[in-house]
TORLUM-217228 format. One record per atom (N, C-alpha, C): residue number from 1; residue in three letters; x, y, z; atom name. Coordinates in Angstrom, 2 decimals. Layout:
BEGIN
+-----+--------+---------+---------+---------+-------+
| num | residu |       u |       v |       w | atome |
+-----+--------+---------+---------+---------+-------+
| NUM |    ALA |       X |       Y |       Z |    CA |
...
+-----+--------+---------+---------+---------+-------+
This chain:
BEGIN
+-----+--------+---------+---------+---------+-------+
| num | residu |       u |       v |       w | atome |
+-----+--------+---------+---------+---------+-------+
|   1 |    MET |  -41.38 |  -21.85 |   47.84 |     N |
|   1 |    MET |  -40.13 |  -22.35 |   48.64 |    CA |
|   1 |    MET |  -39.64 |  -21.34 |   49.99 |     C |
|   2 |    SER |  -39.30 |  -21.76 |   50.80 |     N |
|   2 |    SER |  -39.10 |  -20.74 |   51.79 |    CA |
|   2 |    SER |  -37.25 |  -21.02 |   52.17 |     C |
|   3 |    ASN |  -36.96 |  -19.94 |   52.86 |     N |
|   3 |    ASN |  -35.63 |  -19.83 |   53.45 |    CA |
|   3 |    ASN |  -35.65 |  -20.45 |   54.73 |     C |
|   4 |    LEU |  -34.44 |  -21.00 |   54.95 |     N |
|   4 |    LEU |  -33.87 |  -21.57 |   56.03 |    CA |
|   4 |    LEU |  -32.58 |  -20.96 |   56.50 |     C |
|   5 |    THR |  -32.51 |  -20.83 |   57.67 |     N |
|   5 |    THR |  -31.69 |  -20.40 |   58.65 |    CA |
|   5 |    THR |  -31.15 |  -21.40 |   59.58 |     C |
|   6 |    LEU |  -29.82 |  -21.76 |   59.27 |     N |
|   6 |    LEU |  -29.32 |  -22.98 |   60.15 |    CA |
|   6 |    LEU |  -28.85 |  -22.63 |   61.34 |     C |
|   7 |    TRP |  -28.16 |  -21.10 |   61.30 |     N |
|   7 |    TRP |  -27.49 |  -20.89 |   62.52 |    CA |
|   7 |    TRP |  -27.93 |  -19.27 |   62.37 |     C |
|   8 |    SER |  -28.42 |  -18.81 |   63.52 |     N |
|   8 |    SER |  -28.94 |  -17.73 |   63.66 |    CA |
|   8 |    SER |  -27.89 |  -16.56 |   64.49 |     C |
|   9 |    ARG |  -27.17 |  -17.31 |   65.15 |     N |
|   9 |    ARG |  -26.43 |  -16.30 |   66.25 |    CA |
|   9 |    ARG |  -25.47 |  -16.08 |   65.55 |     C |
|  10 |    PRO |  -24.77 |  -14.81 |   65.68 |     N |
|  10 |    PRO |  -23.62 |  -14.06 |   64.99 |    CA |
|  10 |    PRO |  -22.40 |  -15.25 |   65.55 |     C |
|  11 |    ALA |  -21.37 |  -14.94 |   64.81 |     N |
|  11 |    ALA |  -19.94 |  -15.91 |   64.85 |    CA |
|  11 |    ALA |  -19.57 |  -15.89 |   66.18 |     C |
|  12 |    ASP |  -19.30 |  -14.74 |   66.44 |     N |
|  12 |    ASP |  -18.45 |  -14.39 |   68.03 |    CA |
|  12 |    ASP |  -19.24 |  -14.95 |   69.13 |     C |
|  13 |    ARG |  -20.66 |  -15.14 |   69.05 |     N |
|  13 |    ARG |  -21.31 |  -15.61 |   70.10 |    CA |
|  13 |    ARG |  -21.28 |  -17.02 |   70.20 |     C |
|  14 |    TRP |  -21.37 |  -17.77 |   68.94 |     N |
|  14 |    TRP |  -21.54 |  -18.93 |   68.65 |    CA |
|  14 |    TRP |  -20.03 |  -19.44 |   69.13 |     C |
|  15 |    VAL |  -18.85 |  -18.87 |   68.78 |     N |
|  15 |    VAL |  -17.63 |  -19.33 |   69.26 |    CA |
|  15 |    VAL |  -17.62 |  -19.24 |   70.85 |     C |
|  16 |    ARG |  -18.05 |  -18.05 |   71.19 |     N |
|  16 |    ARG |  -18.04 |  -17.88 |   72.95 |    CA |
|  16 |    ARG |  -18.58 |  -19.09 |   73.76 |     C |
|  17 |    ASP |  -19.80 |  -19.20 |   73.02 |     N |
|  17 |    ASP |  -20.76 |  -20.06 |   73.46 |    CA |
|  17 |    ASP |  -20.01 |  -21.71 |   73.49 |     C |
|  18 |    PHE |  -19.50 |  -21.71 |   72.47 |     N |
|  18 |    PHE |  -19.02 |  -23.46 |   72.49 |    CA |
|  18 |    PHE |  -17.35 |  -23.55 |   73.13 |     C |
|  19 |    PHE |  -16.88 |  -22.54 |   72.88 |     N |
|  19 |    PHE |  -15.32 |  -22.33 |   73.36 |    CA |
|  19 |    PHE |  -15.04 |  -21.68 |   74.66 |     C |
|  20 |    GLY |  -15.86 |  -20.86 |   74.67 |     N |
|  20 |    GLY |  -15.67 |  -19.79 |   76.02 |    CA |
|  20 |    GLY |  -15.16 |  -18.59 |   75.51 |     C |
|  21 |    PRO |  -15.20 |  -17.59 |   76.48 |     N |
|  21 |    PRO |  -14.94 |  -16.06 |   76.02 |    CA |
|  21 |    PRO |  -13.47 |  -15.97 |   75.27 |     C |
|  22 |    ALA |  -12.46 |  -16.46 |   76.18 |     N |
|  22 |    ALA |  -11.13 |  -16.30 |   75.35 |    CA |
|  22 |    ALA |  -11.23 |  -16.95 |   74.00 |     C |
|  23 |    ALA |  -11.61 |  -18.04 |   73.62 |     N |
|  23 |    ALA |  -11.40 |  -18.59 |   72.07 |    CA |
|  23 |    ALA |  -12.16 |  -17.60 |   71.35 |     C |
|  24 |    ALA |  -13.42 |  -16.83 |   71.77 |     N |
|  24 |    ALA |  -13.91 |  -15.92 |   70.89 |    CA |
|  24 |    ALA |  -12.94 |  -14.50 |   70.67 |     C |
|  25 |    ALA |  -12.42 |  -14.06 |   71.92 |     N |
|  25 |    ALA |  -11.55 |  -13.23 |   71.70 |    CA |
|  25 |    ALA |  -10.50 |  -13.50 |   70.49 |     C |
|  26 |    ASP |  -10.04 |  -14.58 |   70.53 |     N |
|  26 |    ASP |   -9.07 |  -15.04 |   69.68 |    CA |
|  26 |    ASP |   -9.64 |  -15.05 |   68.28 |     C |
|  27 |    TRP |  -10.72 |  -15.68 |   67.94 |     N |
|  27 |    TRP |  -11.57 |  -15.78 |   66.93 |    CA |
|  27 |    TRP |  -11.67 |  -14.53 |   66.39 |     C |
|  28 |    MET |  -11.95 |  -13.64 |   66.77 |     N |
|  28 |    MET |  -12.32 |  -12.42 |   66.36 |    CA |
|  28 |    MET |  -11.25 |  -11.43 |   65.83 |     C |
|  29 |    LYS |  -10.13 |  -11.53 |   66.42 |     N |
|  29 |    LYS |   -8.86 |  -10.73 |   66.08 |    CA |
|  29 |    LYS |   -8.03 |  -11.05 |   65.08 |     C |
|  30 |    PRO |   -7.58 |   -9.95 |   64.36 |     N |
|  30 |    PRO |   -6.81 |  -10.50 |   63.24 |    CA |
|  30 |    PRO |   -5.79 |  -11.41 |   63.23 |     C |
|  31 |    VAL |   -5.26 |  -12.13 |   62.19 |     N |
|  31 |    VAL |   -4.33 |  -13.40 |   62.30 |    CA |
|  31 |    VAL |   -3.05 |  -12.63 |   62.59 |     C |
|  32 |    ALA |   -2.32 |  -13.21 |   63.37 |     N |
|  32 |    ALA |   -0.90 |  -12.67 |   63.75 |    CA |
|  32 |    ALA |    0.11 |  -12.90 |   62.56 |     C |
|  33 |    ASN |    1.22 |  -12.14 |   62.33 |     N |
|  33 |    ASN |    2.00 |  -12.23 |   61.17 |    CA |
|  33 |    ASN |    2.96 |  -13.75 |   61.25 |     C |
|  34 |    GLY |    3.25 |  -14.12 |   60.51 |     N |
|  34 |    GLY |    4.01 |  -15.63 |   60.70 |    CA |
|  34 |    GLY |    2.81 |  -16.57 |   60.41 |     C |
|  35 |    PHE |    3.04 |  -17.84 |   60.83 |     N |
|  35 |    PHE |    2.15 |  -18.84 |   61.12 |    CA |
|  35 |    PHE |    2.47 |  -19.95 |   61.95 |     C |
|  36 |    SER |    1.50 |  -20.79 |   62.12 |     N |
|  36 |    SER |    1.51 |  -21.88 |   62.89 |    CA |
|  36 |    SER |    1.19 |  -23.14 |   62.17 |     C |
|  37 |    PRO |    2.14 |  -24.07 |   61.77 |     N |
|  37 |    PRO |    2.06 |  -25.32 |   61.16 |    CA |
|  37 |    PRO |    1.21 |  -26.01 |   61.70 |     C |
|  38 |    ALA |    0.23 |  -26.77 |   61.12 |     N |
|  38 |    ALA |   -0.72 |  -27.74 |   61.36 |    CA |
|  38 |    ALA |   -0.10 |  -28.80 |   62.07 |     C |
|  39 |    ALA |   -0.41 |  -29.57 |   63.29 |     N |
|  39 |    ALA |    0.50 |  -30.30 |   64.14 |    CA |
|  39 |    ALA |   -0.78 |  -31.58 |   64.40 |     C |
|  40 |    GLU |   -0.14 |  -33.22 |   64.32 |     N |
|  40 |    GLU |   -0.74 |  -34.18 |   64.82 |    CA |
|  40 |    GLU |    0.09 |  -34.88 |   65.81 |     C |
|  41 |    VAL |   -0.54 |  -35.26 |   66.77 |     N |
|  41 |    VAL |    0.42 |  -36.25 |   67.75 |    CA |
|  41 |    VAL |   -0.39 |  -37.25 |   67.87 |     C |
|  42 |    VAL |    0.34 |  -38.31 |   67.44 |     N |
|  42 |    VAL |   -0.33 |  -39.81 |   67.87 |    CA |
|  42 |    VAL |    0.46 |  -40.87 |   68.47 |     C |
|  43 |    LYS |   -0.25 |  -41.86 |   69.45 |     N |
|  43 |    LYS |    0.56 |  -42.86 |   69.85 |    CA |
|  43 |    LYS |    0.67 |  -44.05 |   68.96 |     C |
|  44 |    ASP |    1.98 |  -44.64 |   68.81 |     N |
|  44 |    ASP |    2.29 |  -45.51 |   68.03 |    CA |
|  44 |    ASP |    3.02 |  -46.63 |   68.78 |     C |
|  45 |    GLY |    2.22 |  -47.42 |   69.62 |     N |
|  45 |    GLY |    2.89 |  -48.60 |   70.40 |    CA |
|  45 |    GLY |    3.15 |  -47.60 |   72.02 |     C |
|  46 |    ASP |    4.50 |  -47.51 |   72.16 |     N |
|  46 |    ASP |    4.87 |  -46.80 |   73.29 |    CA |
|  46 |    ASP |    5.71 |  -45.47 |   72.96 |     C |
|  47 |    ASP |    5.42 |  -45.06 |   71.33 |     N |
|  47 |    ASP |    6.26 |  -43.85 |   70.94 |    CA |
|  47 |    ASP |    5.06 |  -42.96 |   70.64 |     C |
|  48 |    ALA |    5.28 |  -41.65 |   70.97 |     N |
|  48 |    ALA |    4.51 |  -40.38 |   70.28 |    CA |
|  48 |    ALA |    5.21 |  -40.18 |   69.14 |     C |
|  49 |    VAL |    4.35 |  -40.14 |   68.14 |     N |
|  49 |    VAL |    4.90 |  -39.40 |   67.11 |    CA |
|  49 |    VAL |    4.24 |  -38.05 |   66.73 |     C |
|  50 |    VAL |    4.92 |  -37.00 |   66.37 |     N |
|  50 |    VAL |    4.53 |  -35.51 |   65.82 |    CA |
|  50 |    VAL |    4.72 |  -35.36 |   64.80 |     C |
|  51 |    ARG |    3.66 |  -34.90 |   63.95 |     N |
|  51 |    ARG |    3.66 |  -34.79 |   62.46 |    CA |
|  51 |    ARG |    3.16 |  -33.08 |   62.48 |     C |
|  52 |    LEU |    4.03 |  -32.31 |   61.74 |     N |
|  52 |    LEU |    4.00 |  -31.23 |   61.35 |    CA |
|  52 |    LEU |    4.04 |  -30.75 |   59.73 |     C |
|  53 |    GLU |    3.01 |  -29.98 |   59.25 |     N |
|  53 |    GLU |    2.89 |  -29.75 |   58.15 |    CA |
|  53 |    GLU |    3.91 |  -28.66 |   57.64 |     C |
|  54 |    LEU |    4.91 |  -28.95 |   56.74 |     N |
|  54 |    LEU |    6.02 |  -27.75 |   56.63 |    CA |
|  54 |    LEU |    6.22 |  -27.74 |   55.26 |     C |
|  55 |    PRO |    5.53 |  -27.67 |   54.25 |     N |
|  55 |    PRO |    5.74 |  -27.44 |   52.78 |    CA |
|  55 |    PRO |    6.55 |  -26.36 |   52.40 |     C |
|  56 |    GLY |    7.56 |  -26.57 |   51.38 |     N |
|  56 |    GLY |    8.24 |  -25.25 |   50.92 |    CA |
|  56 |    GLY |    9.12 |  -24.93 |   52.15 |     C |
|  57 |    VAL |    9.54 |  -25.64 |   53.22 |     N |
|  57 |    VAL |   10.40 |  -25.15 |   54.49 |    CA |
|  57 |    VAL |   11.70 |  -25.89 |   54.17 |     C |
|  58 |    ASP |   12.76 |  -25.00 |   54.07 |     N |
|  58 |    ASP |   14.06 |  -26.00 |   53.98 |    CA |
|  58 |    ASP |   14.40 |  -26.51 |   55.29 |     C |
|  59 |    VAL |   14.37 |  -27.71 |   55.95 |     N |
|  59 |    VAL |   14.57 |  -28.13 |   57.10 |    CA |
|  59 |    VAL |   16.05 |  -28.04 |   57.51 |     C |
|  60 |    ASP |   16.91 |  -28.49 |   56.32 |     N |
|  60 |    ASP |   18.30 |  -28.28 |   56.96 |    CA |
|  60 |    ASP |   18.57 |  -27.03 |   57.52 |     C |
|  61 |    LYS |   18.09 |  -26.12 |   56.75 |     N |
|  61 |    LYS |   18.74 |  -24.52 |   57.47 |    CA |
|  61 |    LYS |   17.58 |  -23.79 |   58.08 |     C |
|  62 |    ASP |   16.37 |  -24.18 |   58.00 |     N |
|  62 |    ASP |   15.42 |  -23.33 |   58.88 |    CA |
|  62 |    ASP |   14.41 |  -24.16 |   59.69 |     C |
|  63 |    VAL |   14.81 |  -25.23 |   60.35 |     N |
|  63 |    VAL |   14.04 |  -25.93 |   61.23 |    CA |
|  63 |    VAL |   15.03 |  -26.66 |   62.19 |     C |
|  64 |    ASN |   14.52 |  -25.95 |   63.54 |     N |
|  64 |    ASN |   15.57 |  -26.61 |   64.66 |    CA |
|  64 |    ASN |   14.35 |  -27.67 |   65.61 |     C |
|  65 |    VAL |   14.57 |  -28.84 |   66.07 |     N |
|  65 |    VAL |   13.91 |  -29.87 |   67.13 |    CA |
|  65 |    VAL |   14.88 |  -29.99 |   68.23 |     C |
|  66 |    GLU |   14.36 |  -29.48 |   69.29 |     N |
|  66 |    GLU |   15.27 |  -29.74 |   70.42 |    CA |
|  66 |    GLU |   14.24 |  -30.22 |   71.49 |     C |
|  67 |    ILE |   14.96 |  -30.60 |   72.68 |     N |
|  67 |    ILE |   14.33 |  -30.59 |   73.96 |    CA |
|  67 |    ILE |   14.80 |  -29.63 |   74.82 |     C |
|  68 |    GLU |   13.83 |  -28.82 |   75.46 |     N |
|  68 |    GLU |   13.97 |  -27.61 |   76.58 |    CA |
|  68 |    GLU |   13.01 |  -27.67 |   77.55 |     C |
|  69 |    HIS |   13.98 |  -27.65 |   78.69 |     N |
|  69 |    HIS |   12.91 |  -27.88 |   79.84 |    CA |
|  69 |    HIS |   11.68 |  -28.86 |   80.05 |     C |
|  70 |    GLY |   11.88 |  -30.05 |   79.73 |     N |
|  70 |    GLY |   10.94 |  -30.91 |   79.46 |    CA |
|  70 |    GLY |    9.93 |  -30.79 |   78.70 |     C |
|  71 |    ARG |   10.37 |  -29.96 |   77.32 |     N |
|  71 |    ARG |    9.29 |  -29.98 |   76.31 |    CA |
|  71 |    ARG |    9.94 |  -30.05 |   75.18 |     C |
|  72 |    LEU |    9.20 |  -30.99 |   74.07 |     N |
|  72 |    LEU |    9.88 |  -31.09 |   72.85 |    CA |
|  72 |    LEU |    9.45 |  -29.60 |   71.89 |     C |
|  73 |    VAL |   10.44 |  -28.92 |   71.48 |     N |
|  73 |    VAL |   10.14 |  -27.67 |   70.81 |    CA |
|  73 |    VAL |   10.65 |  -27.82 |   69.49 |     C |
|  74 |    ILE |    9.62 |  -27.38 |   68.48 |     N |
|  74 |    ILE |   10.24 |  -27.32 |   67.01 |    CA |
|  74 |    ILE |   10.04 |  -25.67 |   66.68 |     C |
|  75 |    HIS |   11.11 |  -25.08 |   66.12 |     N |
|  75 |    HIS |   10.79 |  -23.90 |   65.68 |    CA |
|  75 |    HIS |   11.68 |  -23.59 |   64.59 |     C |
|  76 |    GLY |   11.30 |  -22.53 |   63.86 |     N |
|  76 |    GLY |   11.97 |  -22.48 |   62.41 |    CA |
|  76 |    GLY |   11.18 |  -21.18 |   61.86 |     C |
|  77 |    GLU |   11.70 |  -21.17 |   60.49 |     N |
|  77 |    GLU |   10.92 |  -20.08 |   59.90 |    CA |
|  77 |    GLU |   10.82 |  -20.33 |   58.34 |     C |
|  78 |    ARG |    9.65 |  -20.15 |   57.65 |     N |
|  78 |    ARG |    9.37 |  -20.07 |   56.43 |    CA |
|  78 |    ARG |    9.61 |  -18.98 |   55.72 |     C |
|  79 |    ARG |   10.29 |  -18.94 |   54.82 |     N |
|  79 |    ARG |   11.06 |  -17.82 |   54.09 |    CA |
|  79 |    ARG |   10.20 |  -17.42 |   53.00 |     C |
|  80 |    ASP |   10.23 |  -16.40 |   52.57 |     N |
|  80 |    ASP |    9.33 |  -15.81 |   51.59 |    CA |
|  80 |    ASP |   10.50 |  -15.41 |   50.29 |     C |
|  81 |    GLU |   10.58 |  -16.63 |   49.56 |     N |
|  81 |    GLU |   11.73 |  -16.46 |   48.41 |    CA |
|  81 |    GLU |   10.92 |  -15.71 |   46.85 |     C |
|  82 |    HIS |    9.86 |  -15.78 |   46.96 |     N |
|  82 |    HIS |    8.96 |  -15.21 |   45.64 |    CA |
|  82 |    HIS |    8.40 |  -14.08 |   45.87 |     C |
|  83 |    ALA |    8.90 |  -13.19 |   46.71 |     N |
|  83 |    ALA |    8.42 |  -12.06 |   46.74 |    CA |
|  83 |    ALA |    8.40 |  -11.10 |   45.36 |     C |
|  84 |    GLU |    7.47 |  -11.09 |   44.86 |     N |
|  84 |    GLU |    7.26 |   -9.76 |   43.43 |    CA |
|  84 |    GLU |    6.04 |   -9.06 |   43.66 |     C |
|  85 |    GLU |    6.15 |   -8.09 |   43.02 |     N |
|  85 |    GLU |    4.98 |   -7.01 |   43.26 |    CA |
|  85 |    GLU |    4.64 |   -6.78 |   41.57 |     C |
|  86 |    LYS |    3.42 |   -6.74 |   41.46 |     N |
|  86 |    LYS |    2.94 |   -6.01 |   40.06 |    CA |
|  86 |    LYS |    2.14 |   -5.06 |   40.21 |     C |
|  87 |    ASP |    2.45 |   -3.92 |   39.47 |     N |
|  87 |    ASP |    1.65 |   -2.35 |   39.77 |    CA |
|  87 |    ASP |    1.73 |   -2.05 |   41.30 |     C |
|  88 |    GLY |    2.75 |   -2.45 |   42.15 |     N |
|  88 |    GLY |    2.43 |   -2.02 |   43.40 |    CA |
|  88 |    GLY |    1.72 |   -2.73 |   44.14 |     C |
|  89 |    ARG |    1.17 |   -3.99 |   43.78 |     N |
|  89 |    ARG |    0.31 |   -5.19 |   44.69 |    CA |
|  89 |    ARG |    0.63 |   -6.00 |   44.59 |     C |
|  90 |    THR |    0.34 |   -6.72 |   46.03 |     N |
|  90 |    THR |    0.88 |   -7.98 |   46.12 |    CA |
|  90 |    THR |   -0.51 |   -8.96 |   46.93 |     C |
|  91 |    LEU |   -0.62 |  -10.05 |   46.41 |     N |
|  91 |    LEU |   -2.05 |  -10.67 |   47.06 |    CA |
|  91 |    LEU |   -1.07 |  -12.19 |   47.45 |     C |
|  92 |    ARG |   -1.02 |  -12.49 |   48.91 |     N |
|  92 |    ARG |   -0.63 |  -13.22 |   49.49 |    CA |
|  92 |    ARG |   -1.54 |  -14.32 |   50.03 |     C |
|  93 |    GLU |   -1.59 |  -15.32 |   50.12 |     N |
|  93 |    GLU |   -2.34 |  -16.42 |   50.88 |    CA |
|  93 |    GLU |   -1.71 |  -17.77 |   51.54 |     C |
|  94 |    VAL |   -0.38 |  -17.58 |   51.27 |     N |
|  94 |    VAL |    0.73 |  -18.37 |   52.13 |    CA |
|  94 |    VAL |    1.09 |  -17.55 |   52.97 |     C |
|  95 |    ARG |    1.44 |  -18.01 |   54.43 |     N |
|  95 |    ARG |    1.97 |  -17.18 |   55.57 |    CA |
|  95 |    ARG |    3.46 |  -17.58 |   55.50 |     C |
|  96 |    TYR |    4.16 |  -16.62 |   55.69 |     N |
|  96 |    TYR |    5.48 |  -16.80 |   55.86 |    CA |
|  96 |    TYR |    6.01 |  -16.03 |   57.22 |     C |
|  97 |    GLY |    7.12 |  -16.29 |   57.67 |     N |
|  97 |    GLY |    7.71 |  -15.86 |   58.90 |    CA |
|  97 |    GLY |    8.17 |  -17.14 |   60.13 |     C |
|  98 |    SER |    8.15 |  -16.74 |   61.09 |     N |
|  98 |    SER |    8.66 |  -17.69 |   62.20 |    CA |
|  98 |    SER |    7.58 |  -18.67 |   63.00 |     C |
|  99 |    PHE |    7.90 |  -19.73 |   63.19 |     N |
|  99 |    PHE |    6.85 |  -20.37 |   63.88 |    CA |
|  99 |    PHE |    7.64 |  -21.20 |   65.21 |     C |
| 100 |    ARG |    6.85 |  -21.34 |   66.00 |     N |
| 100 |    ARG |    7.35 |  -22.29 |   67.32 |    CA |
| 100 |    ARG |    6.29 |  -23.42 |   67.88 |     C |
| 101 |    ARG |    6.14 |  -24.45 |   67.96 |     N |
| 101 |    ARG |    5.29 |  -25.22 |   68.66 |    CA |
| 101 |    ARG |    5.95 |  -26.09 |   69.41 |     C |
| 102 |    SER |    5.33 |  -26.38 |   70.74 |     N |
| 102 |    SER |    6.04 |  -27.12 |   71.79 |    CA |
| 102 |    SER |    5.10 |  -28.17 |   72.35 |     C |
| 103 |    PHE |    5.52 |  -29.30 |   72.78 |     N |
| 103 |    PHE |    4.87 |  -30.16 |   73.44 |    CA |
| 103 |    PHE |    5.18 |  -30.74 |   74.96 |     C |
| 104 |    GLN |    4.60 |  -30.98 |   75.66 |     N |
| 104 |    GLN |    5.28 |  -31.40 |   76.99 |    CA |
| 104 |    GLN |    5.65 |  -32.47 |   76.96 |     C |
| 105 |    LEU |    6.70 |  -33.39 |   77.48 |     N |
| 105 |    LEU |    7.42 |  -34.56 |   77.52 |    CA |
| 105 |    LEU |    7.36 |  -35.15 |   78.69 |     C |
| 106 |    PRO |    7.17 |  -36.33 |   79.17 |     N |
| 106 |    PRO |    7.34 |  -37.06 |   80.44 |    CA |
| 106 |    PRO |    8.80 |  -36.73 |   80.65 |     C |
| 107 |    ALA |    9.02 |  -36.70 |   82.10 |     N |
| 107 |    ALA |   10.71 |  -36.46 |   82.82 |    CA |
| 107 |    ALA |   11.70 |  -37.30 |   82.37 |     C |
| 108 |    HIS |   10.96 |  -38.71 |   82.02 |     N |
| 108 |    HIS |   11.95 |  -39.41 |   81.74 |    CA |
| 108 |    HIS |   12.54 |  -39.40 |   80.29 |     C |
| 109 |    ILE |   12.14 |  -38.46 |   79.51 |     N |
| 109 |    ILE |   12.67 |  -38.40 |   78.23 |    CA |
| 109 |    ILE |   13.76 |  -37.93 |   77.98 |     C |
| 110 |    THR |   14.79 |  -38.32 |   77.11 |     N |
| 110 |    THR |   15.89 |  -37.52 |   76.68 |    CA |
| 110 |    THR |   16.14 |  -37.33 |   75.30 |     C |
| 111 |    SER |   17.34 |  -36.36 |   75.01 |     N |
| 111 |    SER |   17.28 |  -36.42 |   73.53 |    CA |
| 111 |    SER |   17.46 |  -37.74 |   72.89 |     C |
| 112 |    GLU |   18.20 |  -38.63 |   73.23 |     N |
| 112 |    GLU |   18.36 |  -39.59 |   72.72 |    CA |
| 112 |    GLU |   17.14 |  -40.79 |   72.18 |     C |
| 113 |    ALA |   15.98 |  -40.28 |   72.95 |     N |
| 113 |    ALA |   14.83 |  -40.92 |   72.65 |    CA |
| 113 |    ALA |   14.02 |  -40.30 |   71.44 |     C |
| 114 |    VAL |   14.92 |  -39.14 |   70.61 |     N |
| 114 |    VAL |   13.88 |  -38.78 |   69.97 |    CA |
| 114 |    VAL |   14.59 |  -38.50 |   68.41 |     C |
| 115 |    THR |   13.91 |  -38.67 |   67.33 |     N |
| 115 |    THR |   14.37 |  -38.92 |   65.94 |    CA |
| 115 |    THR |   13.40 |  -37.99 |   65.17 |     C |
| 116 |    ALA |   14.09 |  -37.61 |   64.03 |     N |
| 116 |    ALA |   13.31 |  -36.73 |   63.25 |    CA |
| 116 |    ALA |   13.67 |  -36.65 |   61.82 |     C |
| 117 |    SER |   12.39 |  -36.85 |   61.08 |     N |
| 117 |    SER |   12.46 |  -36.99 |   59.39 |    CA |
| 117 |    SER |   11.86 |  -36.06 |   58.58 |     C |
| 118 |    TYR |   11.81 |  -35.88 |   57.51 |     N |
| 118 |    TYR |   11.29 |  -34.78 |   56.74 |    CA |
| 118 |    TYR |   10.66 |  -35.66 |   55.17 |     C |
| 119 |    ASP |    9.76 |  -35.56 |   54.98 |     N |
| 119 |    ASP |    9.43 |  -36.19 |   53.46 |    CA |
| 119 |    ASP |    8.06 |  -35.49 |   52.92 |     C |
| 120 |    ALA |    8.04 |  -35.20 |   51.93 |     N |
| 120 |    ALA |    6.89 |  -34.54 |   51.04 |    CA |
| 120 |    ALA |    6.10 |  -33.61 |   52.12 |     C |
| 121 |    GLY |    7.02 |  -32.74 |   52.49 |     N |
| 121 |    GLY |    6.46 |  -31.46 |   53.15 |    CA |
| 121 |    GLY |    5.69 |  -31.74 |   54.74 |     C |
| 122 |    VAL |    6.23 |  -33.15 |   55.18 |     N |
| 122 |    VAL |    5.85 |  -33.29 |   56.65 |    CA |
| 122 |    VAL |    6.98 |  -33.39 |   57.31 |     C |
| 123 |    LEU |    6.83 |  -33.03 |   58.44 |     N |
| 123 |    LEU |    7.98 |  -33.45 |   59.57 |    CA |
| 123 |    LEU |    7.58 |  -34.12 |   60.35 |     C |
| 124 |    THR |    8.23 |  -35.34 |   60.69 |     N |
| 124 |    THR |    7.79 |  -36.47 |   61.66 |    CA |
| 124 |    THR |    8.95 |  -36.55 |   62.44 |     C |
| 125 |    VAL |    8.58 |  -36.16 |   63.74 |     N |
| 125 |    VAL |    9.46 |  -36.42 |   65.32 |    CA |
| 125 |    VAL |    8.67 |  -37.58 |   66.00 |     C |
| 126 |    ARG |    9.58 |  -38.76 |   66.11 |     N |
| 126 |    ARG |    9.22 |  -39.74 |   66.90 |    CA |
| 126 |    ARG |    9.83 |  -39.45 |   68.43 |     C |
| 127 |    VAL |    9.15 |  -39.87 |   69.43 |     N |
| 127 |    VAL |    9.78 |  -39.96 |   70.65 |    CA |
| 127 |    VAL |    9.28 |  -41.09 |   71.23 |     C |
| 128 |    ALA |   10.59 |  -41.76 |   71.22 |     N |
| 128 |    ALA |   10.31 |  -43.18 |   71.76 |    CA |
| 128 |    ALA |   10.04 |  -43.53 |   73.37 |     C |
| 129 |    GLY |    9.17 |  -44.30 |   73.70 |     N |
| 129 |    GLY |    9.17 |  -44.57 |   75.32 |    CA |
| 129 |    GLY |    8.25 |  -43.68 |   75.83 |     C |
| 130 |    THR |    7.75 |  -42.57 |   75.19 |     N |
| 130 |    THR |    6.65 |  -41.69 |   75.82 |    CA |
| 130 |    THR |    5.85 |  -42.47 |   76.74 |     C |
| 131 |    TYR |    4.96 |  -43.38 |   76.17 |     N |
| 131 |    TYR |    4.07 |  -44.19 |   77.00 |    CA |
| 131 |    TYR |    4.44 |  -45.30 |   77.39 |     C |
| 132 |    ALA |    5.80 |  -45.58 |   77.62 |     N |
| 132 |    ALA |    6.21 |  -46.78 |   78.27 |    CA |
| 132 |    ALA |    5.82 |  -46.79 |   79.87 |     C |
| 133 |    GLY |    5.21 |  -48.13 |   80.48 |     N |
| 133 |    GLY |    4.86 |  -47.85 |   81.54 |    CA |
| 133 |    GLY |    3.53 |  -46.85 |   82.07 |     C |
| 134 |    THR |    2.87 |  -46.60 |   81.35 |     N |
| 134 |    THR |    1.72 |  -45.72 |   81.56 |    CA |
| 134 |    THR |    0.67 |  -46.53 |   81.60 |     C |
| 135 |    GLN |    0.59 |  -47.67 |   82.17 |     N |
| 135 |    GLN |   -0.70 |  -48.59 |   82.41 |    CA |
| 135 |    GLN |   -1.00 |  -48.22 |   83.59 |     C |
| 136 |    PRO |   -2.38 |  -48.16 |   83.67 |     N |
| 136 |    PRO |   -2.94 |  -47.69 |   85.09 |    CA |
| 136 |    PRO |   -2.74 |  -48.78 |   86.02 |     C |
| 137 |    GLN |   -2.37 |  -48.60 |   87.22 |     N |
| 137 |    GLN |   -2.07 |  -49.55 |   88.51 |    CA |
| 137 |    GLN |   -3.33 |  -49.35 |   89.51 |     C |
| 138 |    ARG |   -3.74 |  -50.41 |   89.50 |     N |
| 138 |    ARG |   -4.84 |  -50.24 |   90.80 |    CA |
| 138 |    ARG |   -4.34 |  -50.36 |   91.99 |     C |
| 139 |    ILE |   -4.60 |  -49.60 |   92.98 |     N |
| 139 |    ILE |   -4.21 |  -49.24 |   94.29 |    CA |
| 139 |    ILE |   -5.08 |  -49.99 |   95.28 |     C |
| 140 |    ALA |   -4.93 |  -50.99 |   96.10 |     N |
| 140 |    ALA |   -5.76 |  -51.56 |   97.14 |    CA |
| 140 |    ALA |   -6.42 |  -50.42 |   98.02 |     C |
| 141 |    ILE |   -7.48 |  -50.63 |   98.45 |     N |
| 141 |    ILE |   -8.15 |  -49.83 |   99.57 |    CA |
| 141 |    ILE |   -8.30 |  -50.74 |  100.93 |     C |
| 142 |    THR |   -7.63 |  -50.17 |  101.67 |     N |
| 142 |    THR |   -7.76 |  -50.87 |  103.14 |    CA |
| 142 |    THR |   -8.81 |  -50.11 |  104.10 |     C |
| 143 |    LYS |   -9.25 |  -51.22 |  104.67 |     N |
| 143 |    LYS |  -10.35 |  -50.75 |  105.64 |    CA |
| 143 |    LYS |   -9.72 |  -50.87 |  107.09 |     C |
+-----+--------+---------+---------+---------+-------+
């Protein structure tokens, strides 16, 4: 039986080749304090729906959804209320700290078009009319 090598390049070179040098630098540096919740943006008819995974976050006290300079901004904090040490040691795989995610909006969007709800650890923000009137329109070429 022989051994197969599926990928022979070091991880930093693979990331650099695929995503570019800036991504490789980000890939290799340590993770910053805090966390960045996973986000999903989908089109639902004329609306944009943004979902952020925020399990264990008290959205009433610790999350803000705002429109700021033409951007949808969601920021807040996941608090560590379970900090305990045993024998002077702590093992943490859950990230705590502040977060901020922002998404560019079309110029016609106002705060009245934005609604937010939270269920089962997922914050859902609906921006009504984001894609309204975005059908391409053909322009005639004259000679």
